[in-house]
C-alpha positions as CSV (number, residue, x, y, z in Angstrom):
1,X,-59.7,-10.3,-118.4
2,X,-56.2,-9.8,-116.1
3,X,-54.9,-9.8,-112.6
4,X,-51.1,-8.2,-112.3
5,X,-49.6,-11.6,-112.3
6,X,-52.6,-13.3,-114.3
7,X,-54.4,-13.1,-117.7
8,X,-56.4,-15.5,-118.8
9,X,-57.0,-15.6,-122.5
10,X,-57.9,-17.5,-125.1
11,X,-58.6,-20.5,-122.8
12,X,-55.7,-20.4,-120.8
13,X,-54.0,-18.6,-117.8
14,X,-50.7,-16.9,-118.4
15,X,-48.7,-16.6,-115.3
16,X,-44.8,-14.4,-115.6
17,X,-43.3,-15.6,-112.4
18,X,-40.2,-13.9,-110.7
19,X,-36.9,-16.1,-110.8
20,X,-35.5,-13.9,-107.9
21,X,-38.7,-15.5,-105.4
22,X,-39.4,-18.5,-107.1
23,X,-36.0,-20.5,-108.9
24,X,-36.8,-23.3,-112.0
25,X,-36.9,-26.1,-109.5
26,X,-39.9,-24.9,-107.7
27,X,-41.6,-23.7,-110.4
28,X,-41.1,-27.3,-111.8
29,X,-42.4,-29.1,-108.3
30,X,-45.4,-26.7,-108.5
31,X,-46.2,-27.8,-112.3
32,X,-45.7,-31.4,-110.8
33,X,-48.2,-31.2,-108.7
34,X,-50.7,-29.6,-111.3
35,X,-50.8,-32.6,-113.4
36,X,-54.6,-34.5,-113.7
37,X,-55.7,-31.4,-112.8
38,X,-54.2,-29.2,-116.0
39,X,-51.7,-29.2,-118.9
40,X,-48.8,-27.2,-118.0
41,X,-46.5,-25.0,-120.5
42,X,-42.9,-23.2,-119.4
43,X,-41.5,-21.1,-121.9
44,X,-38.7,-17.8,-121.0
45,X,-35.5,-17.8,-119.6
46,X,-35.1,-18.8,-116.1
47,X,-32.8,-16.9,-115.5
48,X,-35.3,-13.3,-116.1
49,X,-39.2,-14.4,-116.4
50,X,-40.6,-17.7,-116.7
51,X,-43.7,-18.2,-118.4
52,X,-46.2,-20.6,-117.2
53,X,-49.4,-21.2,-119.0
54,X,-52.1,-23.4,-118.1
55,X,-54.5,-24.9,-119.8
56,X,-57.4,-27.0,-117.9
57,X,-57.8,-30.4,-117.5
58,X,-61.1,-31.2,-118.2
59,X,-64.1,-28.5,-116.6
60,X,-61.6,-26.6,-114.0
61,X,-61.8,-23.2,-113.9
62,X,-58.8,-21.0,-115.1
63,X,-58.5,-18.2,-112.4
64,X,-58.4,-21.4,-109.5
65,X,-56.2,-23.7,-111.3
66,X,-53.5,-20.1,-111.8
67,X,-54.6,-19.9,-108.1
68,X,-54.0,-23.3,-107.2
69,X,-50.5,-23.1,-109.1
70,X,-49.5,-19.9,-107.1
71,X,-50.5,-21.4,-103.6
72,X,-48.2,-24.2,-104.8
73,X,-45.5,-22.2,-105.7
74,X,-45.2,-21.1,-101.8
75,X,-46.0,-23.7,-100.6
76,X,-42.2,-25.0,-102.0
77,X,-40.3,-22.4,-101.6
78,X,-41.6,-22.4,-98.5
79,X,-40.2,-26.6,-98.4
80,X,-37.0,-25.1,-100.4
81,X,-35.7,-23.3,-97.3
82,X,-36.6,-24.5,-94.3
83,X,-35.1,-27.8,-96.2
84,X,-32.1,-25.5,-96.8
85,X,-32.1,-24.0,-93.3
86,X,-32.4,-27.9,-92.0
87,X,-29.8,-29.3,-94.2
88,X,-27.0,-29.3,-91.1
89,X,-29.1,-31.0,-88.7
90,X,-30.8,-33.7,-91.2
91,X,-26.8,-34.5,-92.3
92,X,-26.1,-35.1,-88.2
93,X,-29.2,-37.4,-87.9
94,X,-28.2,-40.2,-90.8
95,X,-25.2,-39.9,-89.6
96,X,-26.0,-41.1,-85.9
97,X,-28.6,-43.3,-86.9
98,X,-26.1,-45.3,-89.5
99,X,-23.6,-44.7,-86.9
100,X,-25.6,-46.5,-84.4
101,X,-26.4,-49.4,-86.1
102,X,-23.0,-50.0,-87.7
103,X,-20.6,-52.3,-86.5
104,X,-17.4,-51.6,-85.2
105,X,-15.4,-53.5,-87.4
106,X,-12.0,-51.9,-85.7
107,X,-13.0,-51.7,-82.8
108,X,-9.9,-55.0,-82.1
109,X,-7.3,-53.1,-83.9
110,X,-3.3,-52.5,-81.7
111,X,-3.5,-49.0,-80.2
112,X,-1.2,-47.7,-82.5
113,X,-2.3,-48.9,-85.4
114,X,-4.9,-46.5,-87.4
115,X,-7.3,-48.1,-90.4
116,X,-6.9,-45.5,-92.6
117,X,-4.2,-42.3,-93.3
118,X,-6.3,-38.7,-92.5
119,X,-5.5,-38.5,-96.7
120,X,-8.1,-41.1,-97.4
121,X,-10.3,-40.5,-94.6
122,X,-13.4,-39.7,-96.5
123,X,-15.7,-36.6,-96.6
124,X,-18.2,-38.7,-94.4
125,X,-16.0,-40.2,-91.8
126,X,-14.4,-36.9,-91.1
127,X,-17.9,-35.7,-90.3
128,X,-18.8,-38.6,-88.0
129,X,-15.8,-37.7,-86.2
130,X,-16.6,-33.6,-86.1
131,X,-20.1,-35.1,-85.0
132,X,-18.5,-37.2,-82.1
133,X,-18.1,-34.5,-79.9
134,X,-21.4,-32.2,-80.1
135,X,-24.1,-32.7,-77.2
136,X,-27.1,-34.5,-78.5
137,X,-28.1,-34.8,-74.5
138,X,-27.9,-31.0,-74.1
139,X,-31.9,-29.1,-74.9
140,X,-31.1,-25.9,-74.3
141,X,-35.0,-24.6,-75.7
142,X,-37.1,-27.7,-74.5
143,X,-37.3,-29.6,-77.9
144,X,-37.6,-32.5,-76.8
145,X,-40.3,-31.8,-73.6
146,X,-43.2,-33.2,-74.9
147,X,-46.6,-29.8,-75.5
148,X,-48.8,-32.0,-73.1
149,X,-46.3,-31.9,-70.8
150,X,-44.9,-27.9,-71.2
151,X,-48.7,-27.3,-70.9
152,X,-50.0,-29.8,-68.2
153,X,-51.9,-27.5,-66.4
154,X,-53.7,-25.7,-69.5
155,X,-53.8,-29.3,-71.2
156,X,-56.0,-30.7,-68.5
157,X,-58.3,-27.9,-68.2
158,X,-59.0,-28.2,-72.0
159,X,-59.7,-31.3,-71.9
160,X,-61.8,-31.4,-68.8
161,X,-63.3,-28.8,-70.6
162,X,-64.0,-31.6,-73.6
163,X,-64.7,-34.1,-70.9
164,X,-67.8,-32.0,-70.0
165,X,-68.8,-31.2,-73.2
166,X,-69.2,-34.5,-75.0
167,X,-69.9,-36.7,-71.9
168,X,-66.7,-38.7,-72.2
169,X,-63.7,-39.4,-70.4
170,X,-60.4,-38.8,-72.8
171,X,-58.1,-40.9,-72.8
172,X,-54.5,-39.5,-72.7
173,X,-51.2,-41.0,-73.6
């Protein structure tokens, strides 16, 4: 029995993964999730092709396990892409959170006295200085407006219809 990418033989399923699409990190994350459902063995060259052998743990269906593994590959690939896309935003948010909780140790220094030379500043300190000029109050895409407020009329109609259907008033926050 064989699909284009799943080969089932001798009590195990074999998937051949293209590392250009799913890098080794993604394959490892998907394999980790399968612990407890199957025994996963990895082989091959992570630059050319990764061979994944799936042995069921118990009475699990081999084809279903192979499909689930493929779904996990997609899941973690999307996670990796989103993580890369939002890395700068996470750094900014973390820096701002740390800044807002930090005590102002150097506030009482003389104006002419610098606590650090430019060369000795850490990358983090330079990053913080760069983010101080960002406008966090600007919201051109209205991300900070709750969905309910943006779509109040549609929401009210929906809630009224649901309340009529169930015969109870819905408490909204």
